[in-house]
C-alpha positions in Angstrom: 127.2 234.1 149.0 127.1 230.7 150.7 126.6 227.4 148.9 123.1 227.0 150.2 122.0 230.3 148.7 123.5 229.7 145.3 120.9 229.0 142.6 121.4 225.6 141.0 119.9 222.3 140.2 119.2 221.3 143.8 115.5 220.9 144.6 113.8 222.9 147.4 111.4 221.3 149.8 108.4 222.8 148.0 109.6 221.4 144.7 109.9 217.9 146.2 106.4 218.2 147.6 105.1 219.2 144.1 106.8 216.3 142.5 105.3 213.9 145.0 101.9 215.4 144.5 102.1 214.9 140.7 103.3 211.4 141.2 100.3 210.7 143.4 98.0 212.1 140.8 99.7 210.0 138.1 99.3 206.9 140.2 95.6 207.8 140.8 95.0 208.2 137.1 96.6 204.9 136.4 94.6 203.1 139.1 91.4 204.7 137.7 92.2 203.4 134.2 92.6 199.9 135.5 89.2 199.8 137.2 86.8 197.6 135.2 83.7 199.4 134.1 81.8 200.8 131.2 82.7 203.4 128.5 81.8 206.3 130.8 84.2 205.2 133.5 87.0 204.6 131.0 86.5 208.1 129.6 86.8 209.6 133.0 90.0 207.7 133.7 91.4 209.0 130.4 90.6 212.6 131.4 92.5 212.0 134.6 95.6 210.7 132.7 95.5 213.7 130.3 95.3 216.2 133.0 98.2 214.6 134.8 100.4 214.5 131.7 100.2 218.3 131.4 101.1 218.9 135.0 104.9 218.7 134.6 104.9 221.4 132.0 103.0 223.8 134.2 105.2 222.8 137.1 108.4 223.6 135.3 107.2 227.1 134.4 105.5 228.1 137.6 107.3 229.0 140.9 107.2 226.7 143.9 104.1 228.3 145.3 102.2 228.1 142.0 103.3 224.5 141.6 101.8 223.5 144.9 98.6 225.4 144.2 98.3 223.7 140.8 98.9 220.3 142.3 96.3 220.9 145.0 93.7 221.9 142.4 94.6 218.9 140.2 94.3 216.6 143.2 90.9 218.0 144.0 89.7 217.6 140.4 90.9 214.0 140.3 89.2 213.2 143.6 85.9 214.5 142.2 86.3 212.5 139.0 87.2 209.4 141.0 84.0 209.9 143.1 82.0 210.2 139.9 83.5 207.0 138.5 82.7 205.2 141.7 79.1 206.5 141.6 78.7 205.2 138.0 80.0 201.8 138.9 77.7 201.7 142.0 74.6 202.5 139.9 75.5 199.8 137.3 76.0 197.2 140.1 72.8 198.0 141.9 70.4 198.3 138.9 69.7 195.5 136.5 70.2 196.1 132.8 67.2 197.3 130.7 67.4 194.1 128.6 67.4 191.9 131.6 64.4 193.8 133.2 62.4 193.6 129.9 63.1 189.8 129.6 61.9 189.2 133.1 58.8 191.3 132.5 58.0 189.4 129.3 58.5 186.1 131.0 56.2 187.1 133.8 53.6 188.3 131.4 53.7 185.0 129.5 53.5 183.1 132.8 50.5 185.2 133.9 48.7 184.7 130.6 49.3 181.0 130.7 48.0 180.8 134.3 44.9 182.9 133.4 44.1 180.7 130.4 44.5 177.6 132.6 42.2 179.0 135.2 39.6 180.0 132.6 39.7 176.5 131.1 39.3 174.9 134.5 36.4 177.2 135.3 34.7 176.3 132.0 35.2 172.6 132.7 33.8 173.0 136.2 30.7 174.8 134.8 30.1 172.1 132.3 30.4 169.4 135.0 27.9 171.3 137.2 25.4 171.7 134.3 25.8 168.0 133.4 25.2 167.1 137.1 22.2 169.3 137.3 20.7 167.9 134.2 21.4 164.4 135.5 19.6 165.1 138.8 16.7 166.7 136.9 16.4 163.6 134.7 16.5 161.4 137.8 13.7 163.4 139.4 11.5 163.3 136.3 9.4 160.2 136.3 9.7 157.8 133.4 6.4 157.0 131.7 5.7 154.0 129.5 5.0 154.8 125.9 1.5 153.2 126.0 -2.1 154.2 127.0 -1.4 153.6 130.7 1.8 155.7 130.6 0.1 158.5 128.6 -2.8 158.8 131.1 -0.4 158.9 134.1 1.8 161.6 132.5 -1.3 163.6 131.5 -2.6 163.4 135.2 0.8 164.7 136.4 0.5 167.7 134.2 -3.2 168.2 135.0 -2.3 168.2 138.8 0.3 170.9 138.2 -2.1 173.0 136.1 -5.0 172.4 138.6 -7.2 170.6 135.9 -9.6 168.2 137.6 -9.9 164.6 136.4 -9.2 161.0 137.4 -7.5 158.0 135.7 -10.9 156.3 135.5 -12.6 159.3 133.9 -9.9 159.7 131.3 -9.5 156.0 130.5 -13.3 155.5 130.1 -13.7 158.5 127.6 -10.5 157.5 125.6 -11.8 154.0 125.0 -15.2 155.3 123.9 -13.8 158.0 121.6 -10.7 156.3 120.0 -10.2 152.8 121.5 -6.8 154.1 122.7 -5.5 154.9 119.2 -3.7 158.3 119.2 -3.8 158.4 115.3 -7.6 158.0 115.2 -9.5 160.5 113.1 -13.2 161.0 112.4 -13.8 161.9 108.7 -17.6 161.5 108.5 -19.3 163.6 111.2 -20.3 167.3 111.0 -16.9 168.5 112.2 -15.2 166.6 109.3 -17.7 168.1 106.8 -16.8 171.6 108.2 -13.1 170.8 107.6 -12.1 170.3 111.2 -12.2 166.6 111.9 -11.9 165.2 115.4 -8.4 163.8 116.0 -6.6 161.8 118.7 -7.3 159.8 121.8 -10.2 162.1 123.0 -11.2 163.2 119.5 -10.5 166.9 119.8 -11.1 169.3 116.9 -8.4 171.9 116.0 -10.2 175.0 117.3 -10.8 173.4 120.6 -7.3 172.0 120.9 -5.8 175.5 120.1 -8.0 177.2 122.7 -7.3 174.7 125.5 -3.8 173.6 124.7 -1.6 173.5 127.8 1.7 175.3 127.5 4.6 172.9 127.9 3.0 170.0 125.9 3.6 169.4 122.2 1.4 171.6 119.9 -0.1 168.6 118.1 -3.5 167.0 118.2 -1.9 163.6 117.5 0.4 163.7 120.5 -1.3 161.5 123.1 -0.4 163.5 126.2 -1.1 166.9 124.7 -4.5 165.6 123.3 -5.6 164.2 126.7 -4.6 167.4 128.7 -6.3 169.8 126.2 -9.5 167.6 126.2 -9.5 167.5 130.0 -9.0 171.2 130.2 -11.9 171.8 127.8 -14.2 169.3 129.7 -13.3 171.0 133.0 -14.3 174.4 131.6 -17.6 173.1 130.1 -18.6 170.2 132.4 -16.6 170.7 135.6 -14.4 167.7 135.0 -13.7 165.0 132.4 -15.2 162.5 134.9 -18.7 164.1 134.2 -18.5 163.2 130.4 -20.2 160.0 129.4 -20.9 160.6 125.7 -19.9 162.8 122.8 -18.9 166.2 124.1 
């Protein structure tokens, strides 16, 4: 036999290829273990290292062909694991953490609530301002009447006009002077009405049943109130005499 055919410690070409393959696998495992990542990625790297560490034992036992086949399979497995590790890292890099997402959501919710409260407060203030402005305009439109006989008659005439009750300043003034001398607290305690328990009261000396029947809504419900007394009396006179202007004596 020739020297080249003698069995010995010299490595065949297939052996060298197998050793190179295992070396590559070992290097890949080491590189995977050095990639920064989470626990899952580190675990995968450890699996790679473990599988590589067992490769020499299998290689020493198997023949050259089996060694090459085992190395090829190991390389394929390691490539799959490397791809999985890369996928895990890609997902971690692209998606924010749950804690960060929750913190952002909470901050947004607080900001929205604060903005909503501010808008509600602003709307309420705007509404109050509008109501105040409306009340102010209404007050400006409403005439101011003096708190005396002249003012009471003018205010009564304004209400009578709105309610379509006939009468003039002169007719009202003339009857008021005759009945009460212009005193809204005047009361008759001696005539037949007083004896019947319903005395005549106020500027135009109206008894309670007449006042209640002809009282005009919107005026105070009191015989002593000067404007309410005038309007109720004028309303009664219009119903019975056509107008307060036609009354020249007790009515």
